[in-house]
C-alpha positions in Angstrom: -18.0 5.1 2.4 -15.5 7.7 4.6 -15.9 11.8 4.0 -12.0 12.0 3.8 -10.0 12.6 0.6 -7.3 10.1 0.1 -4.0 10.1 -1.2 -3.2 7.1 -2.9 0.1 5.5 -2.3 1.4 2.8 -4.5 4.8 2.1 -3.3 7.4 0.5 -5.7 10.7 1.3 -4.5 11.9 -2.0 -3.6 14.8 -3.5 -5.1 13.2 -7.2 -5.0 16.4 -8.6 -4.3 14.4 -12.0 -4.0 13.1 -11.6 -7.5 16.1 -10.9 -9.4 15.2 -7.1 -10.1 13.0 -4.2 -9.0 9.1 -5.5 -8.4 8.0 -1.2 -10.0 9.0 -2.8 -13.6 7.5 -6.1 -13.2 4.6 -7.3 -14.8 2.6 -10.3 -14.2 -0.2 -11.5 -16.3 0.7 -8.9 -19.2 -0.3 -6.4 -16.9 2.4 -3.9 -14.2 2.3 -4.7 -10.8 2.5 -0.3 -10.8 -0.4 0.0 -13.1 -2.2 -2.7 -11.3 -1.8 -1.0 -8.1 -2.9 2.6 -9.2 -6.2 0.3 -10.7 -7.2 -0.3 -7.6 -6.7 3.1 -5.7 -8.3 5.3 -8.3 -11.2 4.9 -7.9 -11.2 5.5 -3.5 -8.5 8.2 -3.8 -8.9 12.8 -4.4 -5.2 11.3 -6.1 -2.9 8.7 -6.7 0.8 8.5 -6.3 3.6 6.3 -7.3 5.8 6.8 -4.3 9.4 5.3 -5.2 13.4 6.2 -5.1 14.5 4.5 -8.2 12.7 5.1 -11.9 9.2 3.5 -12.7 7.8 3.0 -16.0 4.5 3.6 -15.7 2.1 6.1 -17.7 -0.4 8.9 -16.7 0.7 8.9 -12.7 2.7 10.9 -10.9 6.1 9.2 -9.6 7.2 11.1 -6.7 10.7 10.3 -5.3 11.5 9.4 -1.3 12.1 11.8 0.6 14.6 9.8 2.6 16.2 7.4 0.9 16.7 4.0 1.7 14.5 3.6 5.0 12.0 0.8 3.5 8.6 1.1 3.6 8.2 3.5 6.6 10.3 6.3 4.1 7.5 5.9 1.4 4.8 6.4 3.5 6.7 9.5 5.2 6.9 10.9 1.8 2.9 10.0 1.5 2.1 11.2 3.9 4.0 14.6 4.0 2.7 14.9 0.1 -0.8 14.8 1.0 -0.6 17.2 3.4 0.9 19.8 1.2 -1.6 18.9 -1.5 -4.8 19.5 1.3 -6.0 15.8 1.8 -6.9 14.3 4.4 -5.1 10.5 4.7 -3.3 8.4 3.0 -4.5 5.3 1.6 -1.3 2.9 1.1 -0.3 -0.2 -1.2 2.7 -2.2 -2.0 2.2 -2.8 -5.6 3.7 -6.3 -5.0 0.2 -7.1 -3.9 -1.2 -7.6 -7.5 -4.6 -9.7 -6.3 -5.7 -6.9 -4.0 -9.2 -5.6 -4.4 -10.8 -1.8 -4.7 -13.8 -3.4 -2.2 -11.4 -4.5 0.7 -9.2 -1.4 0.3 -12.5 0.6 0.4 -13.2 -1.2 3.6 -9.5 0.0 5.0 -10.5 3.2 4.1 -14.2 3.4 5.5 -12.8 2.4 9.2 -9.9 5.9 9.5 -12.8 7.6 10.4 -12.6 6.2 13.6 -9.1 5.6 14.0 -5.5 7.3 13.5 -4.3 4.4 10.9 -5.6 1.1 10.0 -4.7 -1.7 8.5 -6.4 -5.7 7.7 -5.5 -8.7 9.4 -6.7 -12.1 8.2 -5.6 -14.1 11.4 -5.3 -11.5 14.4 -1.4 -11.9 14.4 -0.1 -10.8 10.8 -1.4 -7.2 10.3 -1.1 -6.3 6.7 1.1 -2.7 7.5 1.5 -2.7 3.1 -2.3 -2.2 2.3 -3.5 0.3 5.3 -4.9 4.4 5.8 -3.1 6.8 7.6 -4.4 10.2 8.6 -2.4 13.1 8.1 -2.7 14.0 11.8 0.2 11.4 12.4 2.6 12.7 10.1 5.0 14.4 12.8 4.6 10.8 14.5 5.5 8.7 11.5 8.3 11.2 10.8 10.0 11.4 14.1 10.3 7.3 13.9 11.8 7.9 11.0 14.3 10.2 12.3 14.8 8.3 14.9 15.5 5.2 13.0 12.4 3.4 14.2 12.0 1.5 10.6 9.7 -1.0 11.0 6.5 0.1 10.1 4.2 -2.9 12.3 5.8 -0.7 14.9 5.0 2.7 14.1 1.7 1.2 12.9 1.1 0.2 17.0 2.8 3.0 18.2 0.4 5.7 16.7 -2.6 3.6 18.1 -3.2 1.6 14.7 -6.3 -0.1 14.9 -6.5 -3.8 13.0 -9.1 -4.7 11.2 -10.8 -8.4 11.4 -11.5 -10.5 7.9 -15.4 -10.1 8.8 -14.6 -6.0 8.5 -12.9 -6.4 4.9 -15.6 -8.8 3.6 -13.9 -12.0 4.8 -11.4 -12.2 1.4 -9.4 -15.1 0.9 -5.8 -15.7 1.7 -4.8 -15.5 -1.6 -5.9 -11.3 -2.1 -2.6 -10.7 0.1 -0.4 -12.8 -2.0 3.0 -10.7 -1.7 5.1 -11.1 -4.7 8.7 -11.7 -3.6 9.6 -14.2 -6.4 9.0 -15.4 -9.5 7.4 -18.4 -8.4 4.9 -15.9 -6.8 4.1 -13.9 -9.5 3.7 -16.9 -11.7 1.2 -17.9 -9.1 -0.6 -15.1 -9.4 -0.7 -14.8 -12.9 -2.3 -18.5 -12.6 -5.0 -17.0 -10.0 -6.1 -14.3 -12.1 -6.7 -16.7 -15.2 -8.2 -19.0 -12.9 -10.8 -15.7 -11.2 -11.8 -15.2 -15.3 -12.7 -18.7 -15.9 -14.8 -19.0 -13.2 
């Protein structure tokens, strides 16, 4: 495991337009998406916060407001890396709240790989990069903020411009595609809940 000290950052600021409600308050299988994300990050991080531009119903976790609102996931990352710097931490382990099947094992592999790169994110097929499950060194904080100020808000593009490294499936334990299931709709939430029940009964 890496010697870096991470700030775990749960992104929970999305409006949830396709879902019909802000996903920060959504529950799957009786537990909120935010609480699930926090529990996955906690074992790997010195501190864990929720980053959101709106109120999030979560107990026992600090909610940090977006420093620049309306900028999507990049705004959340920008807030997180600045928070990490101010808290004397080395890096950010970023996880969107709408990835309820993500595991601490996969995130641990992502975190460990950051020792050799400024940013790291996994990919299951070599094409789609999962930047909402990623690790970022605070050494790229100023570059991230510059991209934000310039209006370059696509997280994938910023990841590439700071020299981010893409991890292959073999480097993260070859997880199933369901690990990266993104809950965008109520149908997605039902599918995630069903997969959780299947895992418990196997």
